[in-house]
N, C-alpha and C positions, 0 to 999 in steps of 0.2 A: 961958085956954082958950076962953072964949066969944068972945074977940076973934078967935082963929084960925078959929073956925067961921064967924064972920061974913065974914072975909076970903075963905075958901074958897067960901062961897056966892056972894059977889060975883063971884069969878073964874069960877065955873061959869056964872053968869047971863050974864057977858060972853061966855064961849065959845059958849053956846047962841044968843046974839043974833047973833053974827057967823059962825055955822057955815055959813050959806048963802052967805057971801061968800068972797073969797079968804082963803087961810090967813094968819092974822095971827101976831103974835108969840106970843100965848098958845097958839095951836094948835101952833106949832113947839115950844113948850116942853113940851107934853104928848104929842108923837108917840112911838109905841113903838119906832121905829127907821127906818133908811133902807130904801127900797124896793129890790127886785131890779133888775137892769140892764134887764129887759124893761119894767118899769113906771116907770122912773126919771123919765120925762117927766111922769108924773102926780103926782109927789111934791108939787108946789106946789098941787095941787087935790084935797084929801081927798074932796070931794063926788063925784069921779069914781067912787070905789069904795064910799064910805060914805054912809049916810043917818042923820042925827042921831036918836039914841034908837031905832034900828030895825035890829037885827042881821039880822032875817029878810029885810030888803030888800037885804042885801049880795049874795045870789045873783043877784037881778035885775040889780044893777049889773054883776056879772061877765058875765052872759049878754047884757047890752045891748051890751057891747063885743065879746064873743066870740060873735057871732051864729051862726057855723057850728056851734059846740058846742051852742048853744041849739037849733038846728034838729035836731041829732042826737038830743038828749034828747027833744024833742017827737015826733020820728019814730021813735024806737027804733032809730036807726042809729048806726054807728060805735061806738067803744069806750065813749063816754059814754052812748050810748043803749042799749047792750046789757049793760053791767056795772052794778055797784051804785052807780056814780057818778051814775046818773040820779036816785037818791033821796037823795043826800047833798049837804051843802053843799060848795061849791067849796073852801072853806078847809080842809076835811078832808084834802085831798091837797095843796092849793096854799097854803102858808104865805107870808106876806109880812113886811116890816119886819125882815128878818134880814140886811140888808146887800146890797151890789151883787153880790157873788159867790155869794150863796146860790142853790142850785138850786131854783127855784120848783116845778119838776116833779120829784117824787120817783118816779123810774122806773128800774127795772133791766131791761136788755135780755134778760139771760139767763133771767129768770123770767117774762117777759111772755107772757101767753096770747093768742096772735094769733087764736084762735078767737072771741074777744070782739069782733073787728072785722068789717067788711063783707067782708073778704078772708081766709078761712081758708087757712092754708099747707098745701097738698096736693102730693103727687107730688114733683117736683124742687124746689119752693119750700120744702118742709120742711127741706131741707138748706142753703138759702140763708142767708147772713149778713144781719143787719139793714142793714148799710151797703150791701149789694148793691142794695137798693131805696130805702132812706132816706138813704143817704150818711152822713157823719160828723157832721152837725149835730144839733141838738136838736129839730128840728121834725119830727113824725111824721104828724100829721093832714094830710089833703089830698093825700097822694101818690096819683097816678092809678093805677087798677087796670088800665088798658089795657096789653096786652103790650108794645106799641111803646115805652112809657115807659122800660122797662128794656132791651128787646131791640133797639132801633132800631140800635144800633151793630153788633150781630151779625146784623142782618137780611141774609141772603144774597140776598134778592130786591131789595135796594136800594130798598125802599119802593114798588116797582112794583106790588105786590099790595095796597097800602093798609095800614091799621093794624089791621084786624080779624084778627090772627094766630090767634085762637081758632077761626076758621073751619076751619083745617087742623091746627092744633097743639093739644095739651093739656099740662097740667102734669106728666103722667106721663113723657113722653119728648118733648123738644123736637125731636129729630132724626127721630122716627118720626111722620110726619104722619097725621092722621085720614083715613079714607076720604072722598075728595072725589068728589062726584057730577059727573062731567065732562059729563053730559048738560045741565047747566045752562049750559054754554058753547055749546051747539049742535053739539057734536062728541062723540058717545058713544064711549067706549073699549070696543072689542070685540076678541076674539081676543088676539093677541100684544100689542096696545096696552095691554091691562089691566095687564100686568106690567112694562111699559116704565117706566124712570125718567123723572120729569118733565122733567129737563133734556135727555133724548134728543130731545125736540121743542122744548122751550123753552130752547134754548141761549142762553147769555149773558143769562139772566133776561128773555128776551123773552116776555112773556105776552100783552099786548094785540096784536091783529092777527096772531096766529100763523097762517100759511097752513094749510089743511086738505088740500092736494094731497099725494099720496104722494111725489112727486118732491122736495118741499121737504125731507124728512128722508132719503129713500132714494137720493138722487142719487149718493152715494158708493158705494152698493152696486149700482148699476145696471150689471149685466154687459153690457147692450146698448149702454152708452156713448151713450145718447140716441138710438140708431138706431130705437127703437120708439116714440119720442115720449114724452110726459109722462103719458099716461093709463095709469099702472101698474095701476089697478083693473080694466082690461079683462082682465088675466091673473092678477094677484095679489090676495090677500085678506088681511085682518088675521089670519085663522086661522094663517097661516104664510107668510113671504115666499117660501120655497122651494117651498111647496105651491101651484103655479099652477093656475088654473082655465081656462087657455087650452086650447081643444079644437082641436087641429091638424086633426082629421078634418072638422069642420064650419066652422071659421073660415078655412080655406085650401082651395085646390083640390088639396091633396096629402095624402090620408089616410095616417096612419102605421100600417102594418100589418106583420106579420112582424118581421124584425130592425130595421126602422125604428122600431118602437114603443119599443125600449130604447136607441136611439142618442141620444147627447148632442146638444144643440142645436148646439154648436160644430162638430160633424162636417160639417154642411151650411151653417151660418150663419157659420162662421169664429170665430176667437178673439174673445171679447167680443161675439159675435153682430152683427158689423158689417155682414154681408151681409143686408140686409133681405128681399130677394126673390130667393133663389137659383134657378137654373134647375131645372126639374123633370125634365129629361132625366137618365137614369141616368148617362150618361157624364160629366156635370158633376161628380159625386162619385167615380165608379168608373173614371175613366180610367186610374188606376194599376193597377187590378185587371184591365184588359182584356188578357188573354193573346193576343188576336187582333191587338193593336197597331193597331186601327182598321180592319183589313182586312174585318171583317164589318159595317162601318157603325156608326152610333150608336144604333140601335134595340135596345138591350140587352134590353128587355122581351120581345122576340120569343122569346128563349131562357131568360133568367134571370128569377127571381122574388124577391120581397122576403123570402121565408122563409130562403133560403140562396143566396148568390151562386154557389156551386159546384154547386148543384143545378139544372142546366139543364132547362127544360121545353119545349124545342123539339120539336115533333111532326114528325118527318121523314116520317111516313106521309101526313099531310094537307097539309103545307106545301111538299112537293117532289114531283117526278115519280117518285121512287124510294122506295117503301115499304120499311122495314127489317123483314125477316122472317127467321125462323130464325137461322142463324149470323151474319147481318148485324146483328141487333138489339143484342147486347152489345158490339159493336165500338166502340172509341174513335173520335171524329171524325177524328183524325189518321191512322187506318189507311187511310182512303180519300182524305181531303182533305190530301194532302201539301203543297198550297198553299192559301191562303185561298179559300174557295168563291166569294167575290165577285170574286176575281181570275181564278180558273180554274174554269169550270163543267165538272164532270165529265160524261162520257157515261154513260148509264144501261145501256149494253151490258155484259154479263159480261166480254167480252174486254178492255174498257178497264182492268179491274183484274186479271183472271185470265189474261192472256196467258202469263205465265210458268208457269202451272199447266196449260196446255193440252198434254196428252200427245199430242194429235193433230197438233201442230205446224201448226195452222191448216188442215189438210186437210178438216175438216168445216165450215169457215166460222166466223162469229162468233156464230151463234145457239146459244150454249151451253145456254140455257134449254130447248131442244128435248129435251135429255136430262137435264141437271143441274137441281138445285133449290137453294133457299137454306138448306134444312135442313142439308145437308152436301155438299161438292163430290163426295165419293166415295160418299155414301149415297143409297140409293133412286134410282139412275139410272133414269130412266123412258123409255129409248129403245125405240120400238116396232119390233122387227125385222120385223114383218109388213108394214111399209110399204116394205120393201126387196124386192129380187128373190129373196130367200131367206128366206121365213117360217120361224121356228123351230117345228118340229113334232116330235112324238114325243120321242125321246131328246135331240134338239137343244135342246128348251125348257129343260132343266135344266143344260145345259152352260155353264160360265163363259165370259165373253166372251174371256178371254185364251187359252182352249184352242184357239180358232180364230184369234184375233187376238193372237198371241204377242208381237208387237212393240208393242202398244198403239196402233198407228197406226190400227187399225180400217179399214184400206183393204181393199177387196174382193179376195180371192184367187181368186175364182171360185165359181161356184154348183154345180159338179159335185162328185160324191163324191170323185173322185180328187184334188181340190184339197186335201183334208185327209187322205183315207184312202189310204195307199199299198197297192198290190195285192201284199201279201206272200204271200197264200195261193195265188192263181192264177198269180202270177208272169208275167202277160201272156198266159197261155194262152187267156183269154177275150177277148183283144183289147187293143190298146194305142192310145189310153188305154182303160182299163177302163170298161165301161158298167155300173157297179155297180147303178144304179137299175133295170136290167132284171130283176134278181133280188132285190136287197136293198131294205128299207124303213126309214124313220126310226124305226119302233117297236122295232126290234132288229136288230142286224147279222146275227145268226144266224137270224133269222126271214126266210129268203128263199123266194121262190115263183116260179120261172121255168117258163113253159109252153113246153116244147121242141116240143110238137106244133103249137101254133098260131103260135109266134113264129119257127119255122124251117121250112125245106123238107125237114126230115128228122124225121118223127114217130118217136118212140121206141116200138117195139113189141117184143113177145117178150122175148128176153133183153136187148135194149137198154134196156128200160124200167127196170130196176133198177140199171143201171151208174152209177158216180159220174162226175162231169164229166171228171175227169182220165184216165179210161179211154180216152176218145177225144181229149180236148183236152190232150194231154200236152206239147205244144210251145207256145212263145210265138208265136202267130200269130193272125191274124184268123179267128175261127170261120167267118165267111162264106166264106172262101176254101178251107175244107176240102173235100176231095172227098167226094161223097156215095155213091160206089160202095163196094161191100163190100170190094173188093180193097184199098182205101185202108187198111183196118184188118186185113183177114184174109189178106193175101197170103202170110204165112208158114204160114197154115192150108191153102193150096191144094195139095191132093195131086196135082192135075192138072198142076201146074207151068206153068200158063198155056196148056195145050193147048186148053182150051175157052174162052179169052178172059177178059175182065174182068167179064162179066155174070153174076156168081154167083147173083143173084136169080132166074135162069131155072130153076134147079134147087133151090137152097137157100132156106130160110125163116128168119125171125128167132127162131122158137120154139126151134129146135135146129139147129145147123149141120150135124149129121149126118143130119138128116131131108131126104130128097130129094123134090121135087115137080116132076114134068115139066110144063113149060108149052110149049105150042106157039106 
């Protein structure tokens, strides 16, 4: 027994003496087993991992090789720096000398707490598989936490925005980018640009050098087809492409008022607004609306206005020699202008239009306005009969024109009474033609006042004074030719049978025929 103890002591001393050197035969004889495949190259040098008679020094040996893990433990980083591993010996988890195929790392992916790493699994990463980031190998430490490490193949930007994916994306939703402060690019997004998709401007993943001119993105929507140039901002704004700020009233020489204010641009500027500077003349757009067919010229604005093309504002009273008054005012232009006014200039005389209405057949000339007026052709005729040879006095003033001028020719029939008044009462006994005015007046036909004493050579005295005219003037003859002798009327009363002659007045008087007065 003592012999074996001495032999063991000698062997141990030999092992201790040669421990600092290459593994010898003795060392190989007492090894606990082959190393794992990861450490197989160290199998010939025990001192790489072990220090004689000092188990505590073994951790230092491990960390001397695994410097990264050592740094994690010292800095409290990574799994080894955050978990209980930082205070435990390496061999607690990592056993050796169990053979080449022994898993030196005792690790189960399903139960691993990733929160104990520098990269907690949040959002979409919580659903990711281990192999998605770490692959199918056994090496887990040292995988980059940069997004591009995993997402480079799925980077729709093709790397043109760099590798700092977290600037725009987060782990909650990769496809929903974070609010990006576009002002940092020198081009602030306002109005409609704020909701526009990134690729609307950055087509083809073109990020650097993207032009800031409107036309760069809106060329396809340019209804002007380039006819207005490339300075879209002079009319449009980011608030809305269709909400233009172009002021036609101040930016051009043609203010849009009336119906023009609601007219589409293409109505004047053509389809696609290809006509940059259309003519300002009305006829340029309204030639199809010209019912005058150009006969009134091209100055449409003289009559028409922008409120309503059919509402003509031509002032016939001030712009022509013929003011429209009375019945003329509501007439349509064509009532007088049978032909275009610029082709045929109408006369301003009444007869030029009313010749067919002239009941006088031209006998009174063409100065219709001397009697008629524009209120009505037949109304309030203002002919002054006092300017004729026959002023209308007395009963004549109220007589209708046609009572004397029955044929409406109004030609003079004469100014004597007998021209209108037939002598039915006297039947010519007072002369032919009758001298009506000697007895009658215009105040009343029956109001006659003939002075037989002063107007004739036969004063009415005595019984003659009360006689009616027909007592003496029974026959149709000129009274002036009547005999003034008594016998002319009293011959049948002559009891003398003419023996005393015809001078009855020598004995008889007018008071009573039977009264005799002898005259010498």
